[in-house]
C-alpha positions as CSV (number, residue, x, y, z in Angstrom):
1,M,2.5,21.4,-211.2
2,K,2.5,20.5,-214.9
3,K,5.4,19.5,-217.1
4,Q,5.5,22.8,-219.0
5,Q,6.0,24.8,-215.8
6,L,8.8,22.4,-214.8
7,L,10.5,22.9,-218.2
8,Q,10.4,26.7,-217.6
9,I,11.9,26.2,-214.1
10,I,14.7,24.2,-215.6
11,E,15.3,26.8,-218.3
12,D,15.3,29.6,-215.7
13,G,17.8,27.7,-213.4
14,G,15.3,27.2,-210.6
15,A,12.4,28.5,-208.6
16,T,10.9,28.7,-205.1
17,L,7.3,27.4,-205.1
18,N,4.5,27.9,-202.6
19,K,2.1,25.2,-201.5
20,S,0.0,25.8,-204.6
21,G,3.0,25.3,-206.9
22,A,3.3,29.0,-207.9
23,A,6.7,30.5,-208.1
24,V,7.3,33.2,-205.4
25,N,9.7,36.2,-205.3
26,F,10.2,38.1,-202.1
27,E,11.6,41.7,-202.0
28,N,13.6,40.9,-198.9
29,G,14.6,38.3,-196.4
30,Y,16.3,35.0,-196.9
31,Q,15.4,31.5,-198.1
32,V,16.8,28.8,-196.0
33,S,16.7,25.1,-196.9
34,I,15.4,23.1,-193.9
35,K,15.4,19.7,-195.6
36,D,17.3,18.5,-198.6
37,C,15.1,16.0,-200.4
38,Y,16.1,15.0,-203.9
39,T,19.0,15.3,-206.4
40,I,17.8,14.2,-209.9
41,E,19.4,14.5,-213.3
42,I,17.5,17.0,-215.4
43,R,17.0,14.5,-218.2
44,N,14.6,12.7,-215.9
45,A,11.9,15.4,-216.1
46,R,9.1,13.0,-215.2
47,K,10.9,11.9,-212.0
48,I,11.6,15.6,-211.0
49,L,7.9,16.4,-211.6
50,K,6.8,13.5,-209.5
51,A,9.2,14.5,-206.6
52,I,8.1,18.2,-206.7
53,N,4.4,17.3,-206.7
54,K,4.9,14.9,-203.8
55,L,6.6,17.6,-201.7
56,L,4.0,20.2,-202.6
57,R,1.2,17.9,-201.3
58,G,3.1,17.4,-198.1
59,I,4.2,20.9,-197.0
60,D,2.5,23.3,-194.7
61,A,1.2,26.7,-196.0
62,G,4.3,28.5,-194.6
63,A,6.8,26.2,-196.2
64,F,8.2,26.2,-199.8
65,V,9.6,23.8,-202.3
66,G,12.9,25.0,-203.8
67,V,14.3,23.7,-207.1
68,W,17.6,24.8,-208.4
69,I,19.5,23.6,-211.4
70,D,23.2,23.1,-211.4
71,G,25.5,20.8,-213.4
72,G,22.7,19.0,-215.2
73,K,21.0,18.2,-211.9
74,A,17.9,19.4,-210.1
75,F,18.3,19.9,-206.4
76,I,15.0,19.9,-204.6
77,D,14.4,20.9,-201.0
78,I,11.9,22.3,-198.5
79,S,12.7,25.8,-197.3
80,Q,11.5,28.6,-195.2
81,H,11.4,32.4,-195.7
82,I,13.2,34.1,-192.9
83,T,13.2,37.9,-192.5
84,G,16.3,38.4,-190.3
85,K,19.8,37.6,-191.5
86,A,21.2,36.5,-188.1
87,Y,18.5,33.9,-187.7
88,A,18.7,32.8,-191.3
89,V,22.4,32.2,-191.0
90,E,22.0,30.4,-187.7
91,L,19.3,28.2,-189.1
92,G,21.3,27.5,-192.3
93,R,24.3,26.5,-190.3
94,R,22.1,24.3,-188.0
95,K,20.7,22.6,-191.1
96,R,24.2,22.2,-192.5
97,Q,23.6,24.2,-195.6
98,I,26.3,25.6,-197.9
99,S,24.4,28.9,-198.4
100,I,21.2,30.8,-198.0
101,Y,19.5,32.9,-200.6
102,D,19.3,36.7,-200.1
103,W,16.1,37.8,-201.9
104,Q,17.0,41.5,-201.9
105,R,20.4,41.1,-203.5
106,G,19.3,38.1,-205.7
107,R,22.3,35.9,-204.7
108,C,23.5,33.3,-202.3
109,V,25.2,34.1,-199.0
110,Y,27.7,31.4,-198.3
111,L,27.9,30.1,-194.8
């Protein structure tokens, strides 16, 4: 990923990235964080970029790197796309997540 793409992600409020660093959008299912990795102030774009690229190099093809922006910080994690709500909720709770992302509705489902 390059700096210009990161700046767009920050402006957009976040993104879910596949192994190649491309932003993905699913029509349905849920995105569930399986590992929280970094929380970095957005003013440290170089540090965010380094963290994202490190994670992208290390994930498997079926995993994703999630970046969301809130309160001047970038929260970066590794996530999975889960089609069924029951399993997504179960996995989210097991991974001690506050919420999962519902792609069809475009919003979080709080656990």
